[in-house]
N, C-alpha and C positions, 0 to 999 in steps of 0.2 A: 427504444426500450431502455429503461433505467435499470442499473444494476448496483449491487453493493458487494464490495470485496473486503474480506478480512484477511490481512496479510501480515506475516511475521518474517523477519529477516534475521538470519543467524550467520554472521561472518565467522568462519572458523579460524580465528586469529586471537592472539592475546590482547591486542588492542581493538576490541570489537565495537566499542561505543562510538568512536568517530565515524565509521562507515554507516552505522545505523542512523545517526543524526544527519549525516549527509543525504542519505536516501530519503528520509522524511522531509528534510528541507527542500529537496528537489521536487517532491510531490506537492509540497505547499506552494511552490512557485507557479503552479498552473491555476489560472482563473476558471477553467472550464470544468474542474472537478472540486469536490469537497474531500479533504483528508482530515480525519480526527484520530489522534493518537492517545493511547493510554499505556499503562505499564506492561501490558501483555502483547499488544498488536496495534496496527493502524487500520482504520476502516476508510475505504475510499468509495465515494458515491458519485454517480454521473451516468451519462449515456454509455451504452455498451461500447460503441465505437471509440469514444474519447478515452474512457478508462482503460480499455485494453491496449490502445495505441500508446498511451502514456506508460503503462506498466511494462510493455514490451521494451520500450526505449530505456526506461530507468533500470529495469532488472538487468538488461544487457550491459549497461554502464557499470552496475554493481558487480557483475560477473567478471569484470577486469581484475578484481581482487580474487586470487585463487581460493577455492574451497568455500564458496558462499552457498547458503541454503535458504530457499524461500518456501514458506508454507502458506497456501492460499485457500480460502473458501469463497466461492462466487455464487451469489443469489440473484435470480432474475427479477428483482424487485428493489425499490428504493426503500431501504430500512432506516434511512436517516430521519425520517419523520414519523416513525412508529412510536407510539406512546406505550411504555411498559405498563403491564397490568399489575395491580397490587395483590 
């Protein structure tokens, strides 16, 4: 099953940009998923097993920084290839 995840990361620190960029860079390092970033969030696409395994690993690493918040929406469909309606 393919899934789509919309994820936002909020490190609760004055220097919040570097941890966000690091998290996104780590996601982009995986060939088995697609990660697309915009000004509001990052969307991750792939199989349920691969995406969830990667997110568990990378969120855990990000949680080494105290007081980090993640907000996620998970859809059981591949929305990467959905064409928007006009």
